[in-house]
DSSP file (Angstrom, degrees, kcal/mol; ACC not computed):
  #  RESIDUE AA STRUCTURE BP1 BP2  ACC     N-H-->O    O-->H-N    N-H-->O    O-->H-N    TCO  KAPPA ALPHA  PHI   PSI    X-CA   Y-CA   Z-CA
    1    1 A M              0   0    0      0, 0.0     2,-0.5     0, 0.0     0, 0.0   0.000 360.0 360.0 360.0 128.0    0.0    0.0    0.0
    2    2 A T        -     0   0    0      2,-0.0     0, 0.0     1,-0.0     0, 0.0  -0.823 360.0-138.5 -95.8 127.6    1.4    3.4   -1.0
    3    3 A L        -     0   0    0     -2,-0.5    -1,-0.0     2,-0.2     0, 0.0  -0.510  14.4-127.6 -80.6 152.6    0.7    6.3    1.3
    4    4 A P  S    S+     0   0    0      0, 0.0     2,-0.3     0, 0.0    -1,-0.1   0.431  93.5  33.5 -79.3   3.2   -0.3    9.7   -0.1
    5    5 A F  S    S-     0   0    0      0, 0.0    -2,-0.2     0, 0.0     3,-0.1  -0.955  93.7 -96.5-149.1 163.8    2.5   11.2    2.0
    6    6 A D     >  -     0   0    0     -2,-0.3     4,-2.1     1,-0.2     3,-0.2  -0.772  28.5-158.3 -86.1 112.4    6.0   10.4    3.3
    7    7 A P  H  > S+     0   0    0      0, 0.0     4,-2.3     0, 0.0    -1,-0.2   0.787  91.8  55.6 -65.1 -25.5    5.5    9.1    6.8
    8    8 A I  H  > S+     0   0    0      2,-0.2     4,-2.2     1,-0.2     5,-0.2   0.892 106.7  49.6 -73.7 -38.1    9.1    9.8    7.7
    9    9 A D  H  > S+     0   0    0     -3,-0.2     4,-2.3     2,-0.2    -1,-0.2   0.919 112.7  48.1 -61.3 -42.7    8.7   13.5    6.7
   10   10 A E  H  X S+     0   0    0     -4,-2.1     4,-2.6     2,-0.2    -2,-0.2   0.899 110.2  51.1 -66.4 -40.3    5.5   13.6    8.8
   11   11 A A  H  X S+     0   0    0     -4,-2.3     4,-2.8     1,-0.2    -1,-0.2   0.901 110.4  50.0 -62.8 -39.1    7.4   12.0   11.7
   12   12 A A  H  X S+     0   0    0     -4,-2.2     4,-2.5     2,-0.2    -2,-0.2   0.895 109.6  50.9 -65.8 -39.6   10.1   14.6   11.4
   13   13 A R  H  X S+     0   0    0     -4,-2.3     4,-0.9     2,-0.2    -2,-0.2   0.948 113.7  44.3 -61.3 -48.4    7.6   17.4   11.3
   14   14 A Q  H >X S+     0   0    0     -4,-2.6     3,-0.7     1,-0.2     4,-0.5   0.903 111.8  53.7 -62.8 -42.1    6.0   16.1   14.5
   15   15 A W  H >X S+     0   0    0     -4,-2.8     4,-3.5     1,-0.2     3,-1.9   0.924 103.8  56.3 -56.7 -46.7    9.4   15.6   16.1
   16   16 A G  H 3< S+     0   0    0     -4,-2.5    -1,-0.2     1,-0.3    -2,-0.2   0.724  99.1  60.4 -62.3 -23.1   10.3   19.2   15.4
   17   17 A L  H << S+     0   0    0     -4,-0.9    -1,-0.3    -3,-0.7    -2,-0.2   0.675 122.0  22.2 -74.5 -16.9    7.3   20.4   17.3
   18   18 A R  H << S+     0   0    0     -3,-1.9     2,-0.3    -4,-0.5    -2,-0.2   0.736 123.8  20.0-117.8 -38.8    8.6   18.7   20.4
   19   19 A W     <  -     0   0    0     -4,-3.5    -1,-0.2    -5,-0.2     3,-0.2  -0.824  65.3-112.3-136.8 167.3   12.4   18.1   20.2
   20   20 A D  S    S+     0   0    0     -2,-0.3    -1,-0.1     1,-0.2    -2,-0.1  -0.303  81.6  67.5 -85.5 178.4   15.6   19.2   18.6
   21   21 A G     >  +     0   0    0     -2,-0.1     4,-2.7     3,-0.1     5,-0.2   0.750  49.4 152.4  83.6  26.1   17.7   17.0   16.2
   22   22 A V  H  > S+     0   0    0      1,-0.2     4,-3.1     2,-0.2     5,-0.3   0.913  70.5  51.8 -57.7 -46.5   15.3   16.8   13.3
   23   23 A P  H  > S+     0   0    0      0, 0.0     4,-2.4     0, 0.0    -1,-0.2   0.928 114.2  43.0 -59.4 -42.9   18.0   16.3   10.6
   24   24 A A  H  > S+     0   0    0      2,-0.2     4,-2.8     1,-0.2     5,-0.3   0.923 115.6  48.8 -67.7 -42.7   19.6   13.4   12.5
   25   25 A M  H  X S+     0   0    0     -4,-2.7     4,-2.3     1,-0.2     5,-0.2   0.926 113.3  47.5 -61.4 -44.2   16.2   11.8   13.4
   26   26 A H  H  X S+     0   0    0     -4,-3.1     4,-2.3    -5,-0.2    -2,-0.2   0.922 114.2  47.2 -63.2 -44.3   15.0   12.1    9.8
   27   27 A A  H  X S+     0   0    0     -4,-2.4     4,-2.8    -5,-0.3    -2,-0.2   0.934 114.1  45.0 -65.1 -46.8   18.3   10.6    8.4
   28   28 A V  H  X S+     0   0    0     -4,-2.8     4,-2.6     2,-0.2     5,-0.2   0.888 113.6  50.0 -68.3 -36.9   18.4    7.7   10.8
   29   29 A T  H  X S+     0   0    0     -4,-2.3     4,-2.0    -5,-0.3    -1,-0.2   0.913 113.2  46.7 -66.2 -41.1   14.7    6.9   10.3
   30   30 A S  H  X S+     0   0    0     -4,-2.3     4,-2.6    -5,-0.2    -2,-0.2   0.928 112.6  50.5 -63.5 -44.9   15.2    7.0    6.6
   31   31 A L  H  X S+     0   0    0     -4,-2.8     4,-2.4     1,-0.2    -2,-0.2   0.917 111.0  47.8 -59.8 -45.5   18.3    4.8    6.8
   32   32 A M  H  X S+     0   0    0     -4,-2.6     4,-2.0     2,-0.2    -1,-0.2   0.883 112.3  49.3 -66.4 -37.7   16.6    2.2    9.0
   33   33 A R  H  X S+     0   0    0     -4,-2.0     4,-2.4     2,-0.2    -2,-0.2   0.920 111.1  48.9 -67.4 -42.7   13.6    2.1    6.6
   34   34 A V  H  X S+     0   0    0     -4,-2.6     4,-3.0     1,-0.2     5,-0.3   0.903 108.7  54.4 -63.0 -39.7   15.8    1.7    3.6
   35   35 A Q  H  X S+     0   0    0     -4,-2.4     4,-2.6    -5,-0.2     5,-0.3   0.923 109.0  48.2 -59.2 -44.0   17.7   -1.1    5.4
   36   36 A Q  H  X S+     0   0    0     -4,-2.0     4,-2.2     1,-0.2    -2,-0.2   0.929 113.9  46.7 -60.5 -45.6   14.4   -2.9    6.0
   37   37 A L  H  X S+     0   0    0     -4,-2.4     4,-2.1     2,-0.2    -2,-0.2   0.915 114.5  46.0 -64.4 -44.0   13.3   -2.5    2.4
   38   38 A V  H  X S+     0   0    0     -4,-3.0     4,-3.1     2,-0.2     5,-0.2   0.933 112.8  48.7 -68.1 -46.3   16.7   -3.6    1.0
   39   39 A I  H  X S+     0   0    0     -4,-2.6     4,-2.9    -5,-0.3     5,-0.2   0.912 111.5  51.5 -60.1 -41.0   17.1   -6.7    3.3
   40   40 A G  H  X S+     0   0    0     -4,-2.2     4,-1.8    -5,-0.3    -1,-0.2   0.915 112.7  45.2 -60.2 -42.9   13.5   -7.7    2.3
   41   41 A R  H  X S+     0   0    0     -4,-2.1     4,-2.1     2,-0.2    -2,-0.2   0.920 114.6  47.5 -67.4 -44.4   14.3   -7.4   -1.4
   42   42 A L  H  X S+     0   0    0     -4,-3.1     4,-2.2     1,-0.2     5,-0.2   0.926 111.6  49.9 -64.3 -44.3   17.6   -9.3   -1.0
   43   43 A D  H  X S+     0   0    0     -4,-2.9     4,-1.9    -5,-0.2    -1,-0.2   0.886 109.9  51.7 -62.2 -37.1   16.1  -12.0    1.0
   44   44 A A  H  < S+     0   0    0     -4,-1.8    -1,-0.2    -5,-0.2    -2,-0.2   0.895 111.1  47.5 -65.4 -38.9   13.3  -12.4   -1.6
   45   45 A L  H  < S+     0   0    0     -4,-2.1    -2,-0.2     1,-0.2    -1,-0.2   0.843 117.2  42.9 -68.7 -32.7   15.9  -12.7   -4.3
   46   46 A L  H ><>S+     0   0    0     -4,-2.2     5,-1.9     1,-0.2     3,-1.6   0.698  92.2  83.7 -87.4 -20.6   17.9  -15.2   -2.3
   47   47 A R  G ><5S+     0   0    0     -4,-1.9     3,-2.2     1,-0.3    -1,-0.2   0.873  85.7  56.3 -53.5 -43.6   14.9  -17.3   -1.1
   48   48 A P  G 3 5S+     0   0    0      0, 0.0    -1,-0.3     0, 0.0    -2,-0.1   0.751 106.8  52.2 -62.2 -20.0   14.8  -19.4   -4.3
   49   49 A H  G < 5S-     0   0    0     -3,-1.6    -2,-0.2     2,-0.2     3,-0.1   0.419 119.3-113.1 -91.2   0.1   18.4  -20.3   -3.7
   50   50 A G  T < 5S+     0   0    0     -3,-2.2     2,-0.3    -4,-0.3    -3,-0.2   0.756  78.5 119.4  74.5  24.4   17.6  -21.4   -0.1
   51   51 A L      < -     0   0    0     -5,-1.9    -1,-0.3    -8,-0.1     2,-0.3  -0.838  53.1-151.5-122.2 156.3   19.6  -18.6    1.3
   52   52 A T     >  -     0   0    0     -2,-0.3     4,-2.4    -3,-0.1     5,-0.2  -0.703  42.7-103.6-105.8 171.1   19.2  -15.5    3.5
   53   53 A F  H  > S+     0   0    0     -2,-0.3     4,-2.8     1,-0.2     5,-0.2   0.890 122.4  55.2 -64.9 -36.4   21.5  -12.5    3.0
   54   54 A A  H  > S+     0   0    0      2,-0.2     4,-1.7     1,-0.2    -1,-0.2   0.914 110.8  44.1 -62.3 -42.6   23.5  -13.5    6.1
   55   55 A R  H  > S+     0   0    0      2,-0.2     4,-2.2     1,-0.2    -1,-0.2   0.881 112.3  52.9 -69.6 -37.5   24.1  -17.0    4.7
   56   56 A Y  H  X S+     0   0    0     -4,-2.4     4,-2.6     1,-0.2    -2,-0.2   0.936 107.4  51.7 -61.0 -46.3   25.0  -15.6    1.3
   57   57 A E  H  X S+     0   0    0     -4,-2.8     4,-2.6     1,-0.2    -1,-0.2   0.893 108.5  51.8 -58.3 -40.1   27.5  -13.2    2.9
   58   58 A A  H  X S+     0   0    0     -4,-1.7     4,-2.1     2,-0.2    -1,-0.2   0.918 110.6  47.5 -63.9 -43.1   29.1  -16.2    4.7
   59   59 A L  H  X S+     0   0    0     -4,-2.2     4,-2.2     2,-0.2    -2,-0.2   0.902 111.8  50.1 -64.5 -40.5   29.4  -18.1    1.5
   60   60 A V  H  X S+     0   0    0     -4,-2.6     4,-2.3     2,-0.2    -2,-0.2   0.919 108.4  53.1 -63.6 -43.0   30.9  -15.1   -0.3
   61   61 A L  H  X S+     0   0    0     -4,-2.6     4,-1.1     1,-0.2    -2,-0.2   0.922 110.7  46.6 -57.9 -44.9   33.4  -14.6    2.5
   62   62 A L  H  < S+     0   0    0     -4,-2.1     3,-0.2     1,-0.2     6,-0.2   0.871 110.0  54.1 -65.6 -36.1   34.5  -18.2    2.1
   63   63 A T  H  < S+     0   0    0     -4,-2.2    -1,-0.2     1,-0.2    -2,-0.2   0.884 108.2  50.2 -62.8 -38.8   34.7  -17.8   -1.7
   64   64 A F  H  < S+     0   0    0     -4,-2.3    -1,-0.2    -5,-0.1    -2,-0.2   0.729  90.2  98.1 -72.3 -22.7   37.0  -14.8   -1.2
   65   65 A S  S >< S-     0   0    0     -4,-1.1     3,-0.6    -3,-0.2     5,-0.1  -0.378  82.1-123.6 -71.6 147.6   39.3  -16.7    1.2
   66   66 A S  T 3  S+     0   0    0      1,-0.2    -1,-0.1     2,-0.1    -4,-0.0   0.828 109.3  31.1 -62.9 -33.2   42.5  -18.1   -0.5
   67   67 A R  T 3  S-     0   0    0      2,-0.4    -1,-0.2    -5,-0.0     3,-0.1   0.448 109.3-113.2-103.1  -2.1   41.8  -21.7    0.6
   68   68 A G  S <  S+     0   0    0     -3,-0.6    47,-2.7    -6,-0.2     2,-0.3   0.652  89.4  87.0  77.4  14.0   38.0  -21.6    0.6
   69   69 A S  E     +A  114   0A   0     45,-0.2    -2,-0.4    -8,-0.1    -1,-0.2  -0.992  48.2 176.6-145.9 152.2   38.0  -22.0    4.3
   70   70 A L  E     -A  113   0A   0     43,-1.9    43,-2.9    -2,-0.3     2,-0.1  -0.987  38.8 -98.0-148.3 151.3   38.2  -19.9    7.5
   71   71 A P  E  >  -A  112   0A   0      0, 0.0     4,-2.2     0, 0.0    41,-0.2  -0.453  37.2-120.2 -64.5 146.0   38.0  -20.4   11.2
   72   72 A L  H  > S+     0   0    0     39,-2.3     4,-2.3     1,-0.2     5,-0.2   0.878 113.7  55.5 -57.6 -38.5   34.6  -19.7   12.5
   73   73 A G  H  > S+     0   0    0     38,-0.3     4,-1.9     1,-0.2    -1,-0.2   0.906 107.5  48.2 -61.1 -42.3   36.0  -17.0   14.8
   74   74 A K  H  > S+     0   0    0     -3,-0.2     4,-2.5     1,-0.2    -1,-0.2   0.872 108.8  54.8 -65.4 -37.8   37.6  -15.2   11.9
   75   75 A M  H  X S+     0   0    0     -4,-2.2     4,-2.9     1,-0.2     5,-0.3   0.926 106.7  51.0 -61.3 -43.9   34.3  -15.4   10.0
   76   76 A G  H  X>S+     0   0    0     -4,-2.3     5,-1.9     1,-0.2     4,-1.1   0.907 110.9  48.7 -59.7 -42.8   32.6  -13.7   12.9
   77   77 A E  H  <5S+     0   0    0     -4,-1.9    -1,-0.2     3,-0.2    -2,-0.2   0.940 115.6  42.5 -61.6 -47.6   35.1  -10.9   12.9
   78   78 A R  H  <5S+     0   0    0     -4,-2.5    -2,-0.2     1,-0.2    -1,-0.2   0.850 119.1  42.9 -72.6 -33.9   34.9  -10.3    9.2
   79   79 A L  H  <5S-     0   0    0     -4,-2.9    -1,-0.2    -5,-0.2    -2,-0.2   0.602 105.6-132.0 -83.9 -11.3   31.1  -10.6    9.0
   80   80 A Q  T  <5 +     0   0    0     -4,-1.1     2,-0.3    -5,-0.3    -3,-0.2   0.927  61.7 126.8  58.9  49.7   30.9   -8.5   12.2
   81   81 A V      < -     0   0    0     -5,-1.9    -1,-0.2    -6,-0.1    -2,-0.1  -0.904  67.1 -87.1-131.1 161.6   28.5  -10.8   13.9
   82   82 A H    >>  -     0   0    0     -2,-0.3     4,-1.8     1,-0.1     3,-0.9  -0.320  39.2-115.3 -65.5 146.2   28.4  -12.6   17.2
   83   83 A P  H 3> S+     0   0    0      0, 0.0     4,-2.3     0, 0.0     5,-0.2   0.847 116.1  55.7 -53.9 -36.7   30.1  -16.0   17.4
   84   84 A T  H 3> S+     0   0    0      1,-0.2     4,-2.1     2,-0.2     5,-0.1   0.852 105.3  53.1 -66.8 -31.0   26.8  -17.8   18.1
   85   85 A S  H <> S+     0   0    0     -3,-0.9     4,-2.7     2,-0.2    -1,-0.2   0.914 108.5  49.3 -67.2 -41.9   25.4  -16.3   14.9
   86   86 A V  H  X S+     0   0    0     -4,-1.8     4,-3.0     2,-0.2     5,-0.3   0.930 110.1  51.3 -61.9 -45.0   28.3  -17.6   12.8
   87   87 A T  H  X S+     0   0    0     -4,-2.3     4,-2.3     1,-0.2    -1,-0.2   0.920 112.2  46.6 -58.2 -44.5   27.8  -21.0   14.4
   88   88 A S  H  X S+     0   0    0     -4,-2.1     4,-2.1     2,-0.2    -2,-0.2   0.921 113.2  48.6 -64.3 -44.7   24.1  -21.0   13.4
   89   89 A I  H  X S+     0   0    0     -4,-2.7     4,-2.4     1,-0.2    -2,-0.2   0.938 113.1  47.2 -60.2 -47.9   24.8  -19.8    9.9
   90   90 A V  H  X S+     0   0    0     -4,-3.0     4,-2.8     1,-0.2    -1,-0.2   0.884 109.4  54.1 -65.0 -38.9   27.5  -22.4    9.3
   91   91 A R  H  X S+     0   0    0     -4,-2.3     4,-2.6    -5,-0.3    -1,-0.2   0.926 110.6  46.4 -59.6 -44.3   25.3  -25.2   10.7
   92   92 A R  H  X S+     0   0    0     -4,-2.1     4,-1.3     2,-0.2    -2,-0.2   0.914 113.8  47.9 -66.5 -41.3   22.5  -24.2    8.3
   93   93 A L  H  <>S+     0   0    0     -4,-2.4     5,-2.8     1,-0.2     6,-0.8   0.889 112.3  50.0 -65.3 -38.2   25.0  -24.0    5.4
   94   94 A E  H ><5S+     0   0    0     -4,-2.8     3,-1.7     4,-0.2    -2,-0.2   0.909 106.8  54.7 -65.9 -41.8   26.5  -27.4    6.4
   95   95 A G  H 3<5S+     0   0    0     -4,-2.6    -1,-0.2     1,-0.3    -2,-0.2   0.802 108.4  49.7 -60.9 -28.9   23.0  -28.9    6.5
   96   96 A A  T 3<5S-     0   0    0     -4,-1.3    -1,-0.3    -5,-0.2    -2,-0.2   0.414 117.6-114.0 -89.5   1.0   22.4  -27.8    3.0
   97   97 A G  T < 5S+     0   0    0     -3,-1.7    22,-0.3     2,-0.2    21,-0.3   0.691  86.2 116.3  76.9  18.2   25.7  -29.3    1.8
   98   98 A L  S   <S+     0   0    0     -5,-2.8    18,-2.5    -6,-0.2     2,-0.3   0.709  79.4  16.2 -94.2 -22.6   27.2  -25.8    1.0
   99   99 A V  E     -B  115   0A   0     -6,-0.8     2,-0.4    16,-0.3    -2,-0.2  -0.951  64.3-148.7-139.8 161.3   30.0  -26.0    3.6
  100  100 A V  E     -B  114   0A   0     14,-2.4    14,-2.9    -2,-0.3     2,-0.4  -0.969  17.1-132.0-125.9 148.1   31.7  -28.6    5.7
  101  101 A R  E     +B  113   0A   0     -2,-0.4    12,-0.2    12,-0.2    -2,-0.0  -0.851  29.3 177.3 -99.4 136.9   33.2  -28.1    9.1
  102  102 A R  E     -B  112   0A   0     10,-2.5    10,-3.4    -2,-0.4     2,-0.1  -0.951  35.7 -98.0-134.4 152.9   36.7  -29.4    9.7
  103  103 A P  E     -B  111   0A   0      0, 0.0     8,-0.2     0, 0.0     5,-0.1  -0.465  46.9-106.5 -66.4 144.2   39.2  -29.3   12.6
  104  104 A H        -     0   0    0      6,-2.0     6,-0.1     3,-0.5     3,-0.1  -0.575  23.3-140.7 -70.8 131.3   41.7  -26.5   12.3
  105  105 A P  S    S+     0   0    0      0, 0.0    -1,-0.1     0, 0.0     3,-0.1   0.761  97.7  30.3 -68.3 -23.6   45.1  -28.2   11.4
  106  106 A D  S    S+     0   0    0      1,-0.2     2,-0.4     2,-0.0    -2,-0.0   0.550 120.0  48.7-112.0 -10.3   47.1  -25.8   13.6
  107  107 A D    >   -     0   0    0      3,-0.1     3,-1.6    -3,-0.1    -3,-0.5  -0.901  58.5-163.8-138.5 104.7   44.7  -25.0   16.4
  108  108 A A  T 3  S+     0   0    0     -2,-0.4    -1,-0.1     1,-0.3    -4,-0.1   0.713  91.8  56.7 -62.3 -20.5   42.9  -27.8   18.2
  109  109 A R  T 3  S+     0   0    0     -6,-0.1    -1,-0.3     2,-0.0     2,-0.2   0.676  97.2  78.3 -83.3 -16.8   40.4  -25.4   19.7
  110  110 A A    <   -     0   0    0     -3,-1.6    -6,-2.0    -6,-0.1     2,-0.4  -0.607  62.3-153.1-100.4 154.1   39.3  -23.9   16.3
  111  111 A V  E     - B   0 103A   0     -2,-0.2   -39,-2.3    -8,-0.2     2,-0.4  -0.970  11.7-143.6-121.8 137.5   37.0  -25.2   13.7
  112  112 A L  E     -AB  71 102A   0    -10,-3.4   -10,-2.5    -2,-0.4     2,-0.5  -0.798   1.7-149.0 -98.8 142.5   37.2  -24.3   10.0
  113  113 A A  E     -AB  70 101A   0    -43,-2.9   -43,-1.9    -2,-0.4     2,-0.4  -0.956  19.4-168.9-104.0 129.6   34.2  -23.8    7.7
  114  114 A E  E     -AB  69 100A   0    -14,-2.9   -14,-2.4    -2,-0.5   -45,-0.2  -0.978  19.1-126.2-124.6 129.4   35.1  -24.8    4.1
  115  115 A I  E     - B   0  99A   0    -47,-2.7   -16,-0.3    -2,-0.4     2,-0.1  -0.473  24.5-141.8 -73.1 140.9   32.9  -24.0    1.1
  116  116 A T     >  -     0   0    0    -18,-2.5     4,-2.4    -2,-0.2     5,-0.2  -0.451  28.7-102.1 -93.2 170.9   32.0  -27.0   -1.1
  117  117 A D  H  > S+     0   0    0      1,-0.2     4,-2.3     2,-0.2     5,-0.2   0.883 126.3  53.4 -59.6 -37.8   31.7  -27.1   -4.8
  118  118 A S  H  > S+     0   0    0    -21,-0.3     4,-2.3     2,-0.2    -1,-0.2   0.895 107.6  51.1 -63.2 -39.8   27.9  -26.9   -4.4
  119  119 A G  H  > S+     0   0    0    -22,-0.3     4,-2.4   -21,-0.3    -2,-0.2   0.913 109.4  49.6 -63.1 -43.2   28.4  -23.8   -2.3
  120  120 A R  H  X S+     0   0    0     -4,-2.4     4,-1.9     1,-0.2    -2,-0.2   0.915 111.4  48.9 -62.7 -42.6   30.6  -22.2   -4.9
  121  121 A A  H  X S+     0   0    0     -4,-2.3     4,-2.1     1,-0.2    -1,-0.2   0.895 111.1  50.5 -64.1 -39.7   28.0  -22.9   -7.6
  122  122 A L  H  X S+     0   0    0     -4,-2.3     4,-3.0     1,-0.2     5,-0.3   0.894 106.5  54.6 -67.3 -39.0   25.3  -21.5   -5.5
  123  123 A V  H  X S+     0   0    0     -4,-2.4     4,-2.7     1,-0.2     5,-0.2   0.925 108.7  49.7 -58.4 -44.1   27.3  -18.3   -4.8
  124  124 A E  H  X S+     0   0    0     -4,-1.9     4,-1.9     2,-0.2    -2,-0.2   0.933 114.1  43.8 -61.4 -46.5   27.6  -17.8   -8.6
  125  125 A A  H  X S+     0   0    0     -4,-2.1     4,-1.7     2,-0.2    -2,-0.2   0.924 116.6  45.8 -66.5 -44.8   23.9  -18.3   -9.2
  126  126 A A  H  X S+     0   0    0     -4,-3.0     4,-2.5     1,-0.2    -2,-0.2   0.900 111.1  53.0 -65.9 -40.7   22.8  -16.1   -6.3
  127  127 A T  H  X S+     0   0    0     -4,-2.7     4,-2.9    -5,-0.3     5,-0.3   0.885 105.2  55.0 -63.1 -38.4   25.3  -13.4   -7.2
  128  128 A A  H  X S+     0   0    0     -4,-1.9     4,-2.0    -5,-0.2    -1,-0.2   0.918 110.4  46.0 -60.2 -42.8   24.0  -13.2  -10.7
  129  129 A D  H  X S+     0   0    0     -4,-1.7     4,-1.2     2,-0.2    -2,-0.2   0.909 113.9  48.2 -66.6 -41.8   20.4  -12.6   -9.4
  130  130 A L  H  <>S+     0   0    0     -4,-2.5     5,-3.1     1,-0.2     6,-0.3   0.918 113.6  45.6 -66.7 -43.4   21.6  -10.0   -6.9
  131  131 A T  H ><5S+     0   0    0     -4,-2.9     3,-1.6     1,-0.2    -1,-0.2   0.879 108.9  56.1 -68.9 -35.4   23.7   -8.1   -9.4
  132  132 A A  H 3<5S+     0   0    0     -4,-2.0    -1,-0.2    -5,-0.3    -2,-0.2   0.818 111.3  45.1 -62.8 -29.0   20.8   -8.3  -12.0
  133  133 A A  T ><>S-     0   0    0     -4,-1.2     3,-2.1    -3,-0.2     5,-0.5   0.216 114.0-119.0 -97.5  13.4   18.6   -6.6   -9.4
  134  134 A D  G X 5 -     0   0    0     -3,-1.6     3,-2.7     1,-0.3    -3,-0.2   0.830  61.9 -72.8  51.9  35.2   21.3   -4.0   -8.5
  135  135 A F  G 3 <S-     0   0    0     -5,-3.1    -1,-0.3     1,-0.3   -93,-0.2   0.783  88.9 -60.8  51.9  30.0   21.3   -5.4   -4.9
  136  136 A G  G < 5S+     0   0    0     -3,-2.1    -1,-0.3    -6,-0.3     3,-0.2   0.554 125.9  98.0  78.7   7.0   17.9   -3.7   -4.4
  137  137 A L  T X 5 +     0   0    0     -3,-2.7     3,-2.0    -4,-0.2    -3,-0.1  -0.008  34.3 126.9-115.8  28.8   19.3   -0.3   -5.0
  138  138 A G  T 3 < +     0   0    0     -5,-0.5    -1,-0.1     1,-0.3    -4,-0.1   0.624  60.5  73.6 -64.1 -13.6   18.4    0.2   -8.7
  139  139 A A  T 3  S+     0   0    0     -3,-0.2     2,-0.3    -5,-0.1    -1,-0.3   0.632  91.2  71.6 -73.9 -11.7   16.7    3.5   -8.0
  140  140 A L  S <  S-     0   0    0     -3,-2.0     2,-0.1     2,-0.0    -3,-0.1  -0.819  79.6-129.2-108.6 145.2   20.2    5.0   -7.6
  141  141 A E     >  -     0   0    0     -2,-0.3     4,-2.3     1,-0.1     3,-0.4  -0.431  35.0-102.3 -80.8 162.9   22.8    5.8  -10.2
  142  142 A D  H  > S+     0   0    0      1,-0.2     4,-2.3     2,-0.2     5,-0.2   0.893 123.1  51.3 -55.3 -43.7   26.4    4.6   -9.8
  143  143 A H  H  > S+     0   0    0      1,-0.2     4,-2.0     2,-0.2    -1,-0.2   0.845 110.1  50.4 -66.0 -31.1   27.6    8.0   -8.8
  144  144 A E  H  > S+     0   0    0     -3,-0.4     4,-2.6     2,-0.2    -1,-0.2   0.877 108.7  51.6 -71.7 -37.8   24.8    8.2   -6.1
  145  145 A L  H  X S+     0   0    0     -4,-2.3     4,-2.4     2,-0.2    -2,-0.2   0.909 110.2  49.3 -63.2 -41.6   25.8    4.8   -4.8
  146  146 A S  H  X S+     0   0    0     -4,-2.3     4,-2.3     2,-0.2    -2,-0.2   0.909 111.4  49.3 -63.2 -42.1   29.4    6.0   -4.5
  147  147 A S  H  X S+     0   0    0     -4,-2.0     4,-2.7     2,-0.2    -2,-0.2   0.904 109.7  51.7 -63.2 -41.6   28.2    9.1   -2.7
  148  148 A L  H  X S+     0   0    0     -4,-2.6     4,-2.0     2,-0.2    -2,-0.2   0.925 109.7  48.8 -61.4 -45.3   26.1    7.1   -0.3
  149  149 A S  H  X S+     0   0    0     -4,-2.4     4,-1.5     1,-0.2    -1,-0.2   0.918 112.8  48.2 -60.8 -43.4   29.0    4.8    0.5
  150  150 A R  H  < S+     0   0    0     -4,-2.3    -2,-0.2     1,-0.2    -1,-0.2   0.899 110.5  51.8 -64.0 -40.6   31.2    7.9    1.2
  151  151 A L  H  < S+     0   0    0     -4,-2.7     4,-0.4     1,-0.2    -1,-0.2   0.860 113.0  44.4 -64.1 -35.8   28.6    9.5    3.3
  152  152 A L  H  X S+     0   0    0     -4,-2.0     4,-2.1     1,-0.2     3,-0.4   0.719  94.0  80.0 -83.5 -21.6   28.2    6.4    5.5
  153  153 A A  H  X S+     0   0    0     -4,-1.5     4,-2.9     1,-0.2     5,-0.2   0.886  89.8  51.4 -57.5 -44.2   31.9    5.7    5.9
  154  154 A P  H  > S+     0   0    0      0, 0.0     4,-2.6     0, 0.0    -1,-0.2   0.867 109.5  51.2 -63.5 -33.0   32.5    8.3    8.7
  155  155 A V  H  > S+     0   0    0     -4,-0.4     4,-1.3    -3,-0.4    -2,-0.2   0.926 113.1  45.1 -66.4 -43.9   29.6    6.9   10.7
  156  156 A R  H  <>S+     0   0    0     -4,-2.1     5,-2.7     2,-0.2     6,-0.4   0.911 114.0  49.4 -64.5 -42.9   31.0    3.4   10.4
  157  157 A R  H ><5S+     0   0    0     -4,-2.9     3,-1.8     1,-0.2    -2,-0.2   0.929 108.9  51.8 -63.1 -45.9   34.5    4.6   11.2
  158  158 A A  H 3<5S+     0   0    0     -4,-2.6    -1,-0.2     1,-0.3    -2,-0.2   0.787 107.3  54.2 -62.4 -27.8   33.3    6.5   14.3
  159  159 A A  T 3<5S-     0   0    0     -4,-1.3    -1,-0.3    -5,-0.2    -2,-0.2   0.466 121.5-108.2 -84.6  -1.7   31.6    3.4   15.5
  160  160 A G  T < 5S+     0   0    0     -3,-1.8    -3,-0.2    -4,-0.2    -2,-0.1   0.672  75.9 137.9  85.0  16.9   34.8    1.4   15.3
  161  161 A D      <       0   0    0     -5,-2.7    -4,-0.2    -6,-0.2    -5,-0.1   0.837 360.0 360.0 -64.8 -32.9   33.7   -0.6   12.2
  162  162 A F              0   0    0     -6,-0.4    -5,-0.2    -5,-0.2    -1,-0.1   0.253 360.0 360.0-157.8 360.0   37.2   -0.2   10.7
């Protein structure tokens, strides 16, 4: 259902009648709504592949690794998620035959997740669908996407993201 007005603009108007910080409130509310919309679109594109975006990211990370495998702890760091989330993601991927878990050859306490040939093939197919859909951001031109990334980088940096 399409509203006849922008509810975030209206919320900002109402906010301004009571409190300061309208530009920040408007920006963060817009950002959070876009995040919901994009994740919904990406998950819909990935659903036919049996993936969520979080599982897709894990497979891509393993694809990028030189050996096709990483310790679960390293995956959590790079994906910036809690260790229990990585364990859950890897279990689901393993159940689908997309990764296997192996003991780490040099650290008896660590477990490696290794992408399978099926996982690699699925990454290729899913990536084709995501890129064809411009990752859900097709309303923006390339220069706007670059500007958006630049605008968000200081917020990520200030939060300790990198």
